[in-house]
C-alpha positions in Angstrom: -0.3 12.4 9.8 2.2 14.5 7.9 1.5 18.1 7.0 2.5 17.4 3.4 -0.1 14.6 3.2 -2.8 16.8 4.6 -1.9 19.6 2.2 -2.0 17.2 -0.8 -5.4 15.8 0.4 -6.7 19.4 0.6 -5.5 20.1 -3.0 -7.0 16.9 -4.2 -10.4 17.8 -2.6 -10.2 21.2 -4.3 -9.5 19.6 -7.6 -12.5 17.2 -7.2 -14.7 20.2 -6.4 -13.4 22.3 -9.3 -16.3 21.4 -11.6 -18.8 22.7 -9.0 -16.8 25.8 -7.9 -15.3 26.7 -11.2 -11.9 27.3 -9.5 -9.0 25.2 -10.7 -6.5 24.7 -7.9 -2.8 24.9 -8.6 0.0 23.3 -6.6 2.4 26.2 -6.1 4.4 24.7 -3.3 7.4 22.9 -4.8 7.6 20.8 -1.7 4.3 19.1 -2.6 5.4 18.1 -6.1 6.5 14.5 -6.7 10.2 14.0 -7.1 10.3 10.2 -7.7 7.9 8.0 -9.6 7.0 4.2 -9.2 8.5 2.2 -12.0 5.0 1.4 -13.5 4.3 5.1 -14.0 7.7 6.0 -15.4 8.9 7.1 -18.8 12.3 7.1 -20.5 13.1 10.7 -19.3 12.3 9.9 -15.6 14.4 6.7 -15.8 17.3 8.6 -17.4 17.2 11.2 -14.6 17.1 8.5 -11.9 13.7 9.7 -10.6 12.2 6.2 -10.5 11.9 3.6 -7.7 10.9 0.0 -7.8 7.3 -0.2 -6.6 6.5 -2.9 -4.0 2.8 -2.8 -4.8 0.8 -5.3 -6.9 0.9 -2.9 -9.8 4.7 -2.8 -9.7 4.9 -6.6 -9.7 2.5 -6.9 -12.6 4.4 -4.2 -14.5 7.8 -5.9 -14.0 6.4 -9.3 -15.1 4.9 -7.8 -18.2 8.0 -5.8 -19.0 10.1 -9.0 -18.6 7.8 -10.9 -21.0 7.9 -8.1 -23.6 11.7 -7.9 -23.3 11.9 -11.7 -23.8 9.7 -11.4 -26.9 11.9 -8.6 -28.3 15.1 -10.7 -27.6 14.1 -13.9 -29.4 10.8 -13.3 -31.1 9.3 -16.4 -29.5 6.8 -16.3 -26.6 8.0 -17.5 -23.2 6.6 -20.8 -22.0 3.8 -20.4 -19.5 4.4 -21.6 -16.0 2.3 -24.6 -15.1 1.0 -25.2 -11.6 -0.9 -28.2 -10.2 -3.5 -27.2 -7.6 -6.5 -28.6 -5.7 -9.7 -26.5 -5.3 -11.9 -26.5 -2.2 -14.0 -29.4 -3.5 -10.9 -31.5 -3.8 -10.7 -31.4 -7.6 -7.3 -31.4 -9.2 -6.6 -28.4 -11.4 -3.8 -27.5 -13.8 -3.1 -23.8 -14.1 -1.2 -22.8 -17.2 -0.7 -19.1 -17.7 -4.3 -17.7 -17.5 -6.0 -21.0 -18.3 -7.3 -23.4 -15.6 -8.0 -27.0 -16.6 -9.7 -29.6 -14.5 -7.8 -32.8 -14.5 -9.7 -36.1 -14.7 
């Protein structure tokens, strides 16, 4: 366990208790401030300053897929074609997954 992590957890706990105690905590230690942000929480200024990293979490993956889709819409003003997958469920039924739609095949 890092000392930095424990200090951040303490500050977080104080912030949660602020409504009860009436004391608003402040992070005064520059070492505890965040220097780099995951891409899904970034803005233009953070990207311009190079303070962004590509998140490996599910949120990062969703963000990049959505960003790619929106960029494609901006580029050619036509929606991208949904990816189609054929699957089988636990009961052995054949399904077609198209974008967010699931259709049972006869």
